[in-house]
Structures are given as C-alpha cells and as structure tokens.
C-alpha positions in Angstrom: 7.3 0.6 -4.8 8.3 -1.0 -8.3 10.9 2.3 -8.2 12.3 1.2 -5.4 13.0 -2.3 -6.1 14.9 -0.6 -10.1 17.2 1.8 -8.1 18.0 -1.8 -6.1 18.3 -3.8 -9.2 20.3 -0.7 -10.7 22.4 -1.1 -7.8 23.1 -4.3 -7.6 24.1 -4.2 -11.0 26.5 -1.1 -10.7 28.0 -2.5 -7.5 29.5 -5.5 -9.5 30.6 -4.5 -12.3 33.1 -1.7 -9.6 34.0 -5.6 -8.3 34.7 -7.5 -12.3 35.7 -3.7 -12.7 38.7 -4.7 -11.1 41.9 -6.4 -11.8 43.4 -6.8 -8.7 40.2 -8.5 -6.9 38.1 -11.4 -7.1 35.0 -12.0 -6.4 33.8 -16.4 -4.6 30.0 -17.2 -6.5 29.5 -17.4 -2.6 30.4 -14.0 -1.5 28.4 -13.2 -4.3 25.6 -15.1 -3.3 25.8 -13.9 -0.2 25.5 -9.9 -1.7 22.4 -10.9 -3.9 20.2 -12.4 -0.7 20.7 -9.6 1.3 19.6 -7.4 -1.7 16.7 -9.4 -1.7 15.7 -9.1 1.8 16.7 -4.9 1.8 13.8 -5.1 -1.3 11.5 -7.3 1.0 11.9 -4.7 4.2 11.2 -1.6 1.6 7.8 -3.7 0.5 7.1 -4.6 3.7 7.3 -0.8 4.9 4.9 0.3 1.9 2.6 -2.1 2.9 2.9 -0.9 6.6 2.4 3.2 5.0 -0.7 2.2 2.6 -2.3 0.7 5.1 -2.5 3.6 8.4 -3.8 5.7 5.4 -6.8 3.5 4.5 -7.0 3.4 8.3 -7.2 7.2 8.1 -9.2 7.3 4.8 -12.1 5.4 7.1 -11.8 8.2 9.9 -12.0 10.8 8.0 -15.2 8.6 6.1 -17.0 8.5 9.2 -16.3 12.1 10.4 -18.2 12.6 7.1 -20.6 10.5 8.6 -21.4 12.0 10.9 -22.0 15.2 10.2 -24.1 14.6 7.1 -26.3 12.8 10.7 -26.1 16.1 12.1 -27.1 17.9 9.0 -30.4 15.0 8.7 -31.3 16.2 12.6 -31.6 20.1 11.8 -32.9 19.7 9.5 -35.8 17.2 11.0 -36.0 19.9 14.3 -36.7 22.4 11.4 -40.0 19.6 10.2 -40.8 19.6 13.7 -40.9 23.1 14.4 -42.6 23.4 11.4 -45.2 21.2 12.5 -45.6 22.2 15.6 -46.2 25.7 14.6 -48.6 24.8 12.0 -50.8 22.7 14.8 -51.2 25.5 17.4 -52.4 27.3 14.1 -54.2 24.9 13.6 -56.2 24.6 17.0 -56.6 28.1 17.4 -58.5 28.4 14.3 -60.9 25.6 15.6 -61.0 26.5 19.1 -63.6 28.2 21.0 -62.7 31.4 23.0 -63.7 30.2 26.2 -60.9 31.4 29.1 -57.5 33.5 28.8 -56.3 32.7 25.0 -52.1 30.7 25.7 -52.1 29.0 22.7 -49.9 31.3 21.2 -47.7 31.8 24.5 -47.3 27.9 24.2 -46.3 28.5 20.0 -43.3 31.3 21.4 -42.4 29.2 23.4 -41.9 26.2 21.4 -40.1 28.0 18.3 -37.6 30.1 21.1 -37.1 25.7 22.8 -36.4 24.8 18.9 -34.2 27.8 18.3 -32.9 26.8 21.2 -31.8 23.5 20.4 -30.5 23.7 16.7 -28.1 26.9 18.0 -26.6 24.4 20.1 -26.3 21.1 18.0 -24.7 24.2 15.3 -22.4 25.5 17.8 -21.4 21.8 18.7 -20.8 21.1 15.4 -18.4 24.5 14.9 -16.7 23.8 18.2 -16.2 20.6 19.1 -15.3 20.1 23.0 -12.6 17.9 23.0 -10.1 16.9 21.2 -8.5 13.3 21.7 -5.9 11.8 20.8 -3.0 9.5 20.9 -0.5 7.2 18.9 2.7 5.7 20.7 5.7 3.1 19.0 8.3 1.0 20.2 11.5 1.8 18.8 13.8 -0.1 21.1 14.5 -3.0 18.9 12.3 -5.7 21.0 10.0 -6.9 23.5 11.2 -9.9 24.8 9.4 -12.5 26.9 6.9 -10.2 27.9 4.4 -12.6 31.0 0.5 -13.6 30.1 -1.5 -10.6 30.4 1.6 -8.2 30.8 1.3 -4.6 28.6 3.4 -4.0 26.0 5.2 -0.6 26.4 4.6 2.0 22.9 7.3 4.3 25.4 7.8 7.4 21.9 4.7 9.1 22.3 4.3 11.0 19.2 1.0 12.1 19.3 -1.0 12.2 22.9 -3.6 15.1 23.2 -5.6 14.8 26.0 -2.6 13.8 28.1 -4.4 10.2 28.4 -1.6 7.9 27.6 0.8 7.2 29.8 4.4 5.5 28.1 5.4 4.4 30.9 3.1 1.8 31.6 1.3 1.0 27.8 -2.7 2.3 29.6 -4.8 4.7 28.0 -6.9 6.2 30.8 -10.0 6.9 28.6 -10.1 11.1 29.5 -13.9 11.6 27.9 -16.6 10.0 27.1 -17.7 9.3 23.6 -17.2 7.0 20.5 -13.2 6.1 20.1 -11.0 4.8 17.5 -8.6 2.1 18.6 -6.4 0.4 16.1 -2.8 -1.4 17.1 0.0 -2.6 14.4 2.3 -5.5 16.2 5.4 -7.3 14.5 6.7 -10.2 15.8 10.7 -11.3 15.7 12.2 -12.8 13.1 11.0 -16.6 13.0 8.9 -16.7 15.9 5.1 -16.0 16.5 3.2 -14.1 19.4 -0.3 -14.0 20.6 -1.8 -10.4 21.9 -5.0 -8.9 22.8 -6.5 -5.1 23.0 -8.3 -4.6 26.2 -10.5 -2.7 28.3 -10.4 -2.8 31.8 -8.3 -6.0 30.9 -10.9 -8.1 29.8 -9.9 -8.3 25.4 -12.1 -7.0 23.0 -10.0 -7.6 19.8 -7.0 -9.9 19.2 -3.8 -9.9 17.0 -1.8 -12.8 15.8 1.6 -12.6 14.1 3.9 -15.7 12.9 6.7 -15.0 11.0 7.7 -18.6 9.2 11.3 -18.5 7.4 13.2 -17.1 9.6 10.8 -14.0 8.7 8.5 -11.1 10.6 5.0 -11.3 10.6 2.3 -8.6 11.4 -0.3 -8.8 13.3 -3.0 -5.9 13.1 -6.7 -4.6 14.6 -9.4 -1.4 14.2 -11.6 -1.3 16.6 -14.8 1.2 17.1 -16.5 1.0 21.1 -17.9 3.2 23.1 -15.5 4.1 26.2 -16.5 5.4 30.0 -14.3 8.4 31.3 -11.7 7.1 33.2 -11.5 3.8 31.5 -8.1 1.6 30.5 -7.0 0.4 27.1 -4.1 -1.7 26.7 -2.2 -3.7 24.6 -1.1 -7.4 25.6 0.7 -10.8 25.5 -1.1 -13.9 26.5 -1.5 -17.8 26.5 2.5 -17.7 26.2 5.4 -15.8 27.0 6.0 -14.0 24.0 8.4 -12.0 22.5 7.7 -8.2 19.6 9.6 -6.9 17.1 10.1 -3.1 17.8 11.8 -0.4 15.5 8.8 1.6 14.7 6.9 -1.2 13.4 5.0 -1.7 16.7 2.2 1.2 17.4 -0.6 2.1 19.8 -3.0 4.6 18.7 -6.8 6.4 19.1 -9.1 9.4 19.0 -12.4 10.8 20.0 -14.7 10.5 17.3 -17.5 11.8 19.2 -17.8 12.6 22.7 -20.9 11.9 25.1 -21.4 13.7 28.4 -23.1 11.0 30.6 -21.5 7.3 30.7 -24.9 6.3 28.7 -23.8 4.8 25.4 -25.4 4.9 22.3 -28.3 2.8 21.4 -27.7 -0.4 19.2 -29.4 -0.6 16.5 -29.3 -3.8 14.4 
C-alpha cells in the first residue's frame, strides 16, 4: 500500500513539474488544488481496494483453518473407533476364557463380526475423507454502477457470477438454493453509495440470520460485511435483501455474495449444538 501511495505522489510531482516547465502554460491555484484533491481521492480508493483484498484473504484463511479442524476431528474419530475395536476384541477374549462351555460357542463369531463391522466403518470414513461426495461453492458481484431504489425485502441481484459449482446460485433472482444439506460458510460485502446509508440482511427462507450496514459520511462510501457458518437443508433459499428503507447500493464489483459447503450431511438433521 505504501508503494502505491509513493507512486501516486511521484506521479503528481512529475505532472506538476511538467506543467510549470511549459513557459506558455499557466495553472491557477484553484485548478492545482482540484488536481491534488483528485489524486488524494484516487489514493483513498486504492487503499480501500487493498483493504477489501486483505479482508477476503482473511476469510479464505479462516475457511482453510476450519477445514483443517474438521479433518483433525475425522482423524480423532478414527482413532476412537480403533480403540473401541481393540477393547471389544479384548472384552470378548476375556469372556471366552472365563465362561463355562454349556452350548455352542458363539463368542468368537461375535468377535469376528464386530471386527468386520468396525473395519467397514473405518473404510467408509476414509473413503468419505479422500473422495468428498459433493462440492458446492458460489461467488458473484454487482458490476453495474449501482442498485438504485430497492424496495423493502427486495433481493440484491449479484449478476456477475464468477463461481457456481453445484449450480445453486441464480443471478436472475439473486438467490442461492441449497443443493445438499450440510454446514455452509456464507459471506457478503456491500458498499453504500457516497454520502448515503443502507441497511441489508442475509436471509434464509425469508428469515434474517445476519445484517449489514454501511454509512458513507462526507460524500464517501462505506462497506458493510458479514460472514455466517450455518447448517442449511436441501432446498433452502439464501439471499441478501434490503430492509427498513428504500435504499441504493454501489456496484462496480465492490459488492459481493458467496458461499461454500464445508461438510455435507446425508439427511436434514443438523449436528448437535454444544455450548
């Protein structure tokens, strides 16, 4: 960022030197001040862009850490299964050595059956880890200059789709329809029009789960962001909506909406909440 500012200031100095070097040209203090203001605004815009990039990098790093944590939990479950398998075998051996034979021996058969079941369970866990059954991810931005005068509870349309794995996002309605049940990471960043305030919310089936706000003061823009990690059922609808007032939003790729499947579940039963 410092390098960009330095290059901008250097460009300003060269431009001013070129102007004053021309004997047949003159520049008024007012015009020079306008030029300086424009360069300062450009520097602020570059600084804002760098901030957005850093924020996205932090989100992706958070997602990567979460995926690593899930992998660690799978490893822990596998170790627990191995330990239980060993204990079951030892328990059956102990019962077999201490029991009085009064009929057909079935203990060894039960032990072999249990070992077989545990082996199949372990193989299933390994296959699920190595070959994820489903990949879902989407990311879209608003490319036009502005979304103007949106009504209350009206969807923001992020029409420029960069990623849509699983084909769950519709850029005609601004809605992500969940293709498979599971834990999802959802994120949105929305920029206000200069000198204006907006209120928006992330909704699932019309009910808000998180809200965004941006208030551009002194003629400037302001960004509101949200990230949510939630369990979603297959068929749920997710969107970013305006609410409270009839508001306007800034596009030009500053406003975005995205999500990714972290863990798939075969049914519509969410995992237990601990805490």
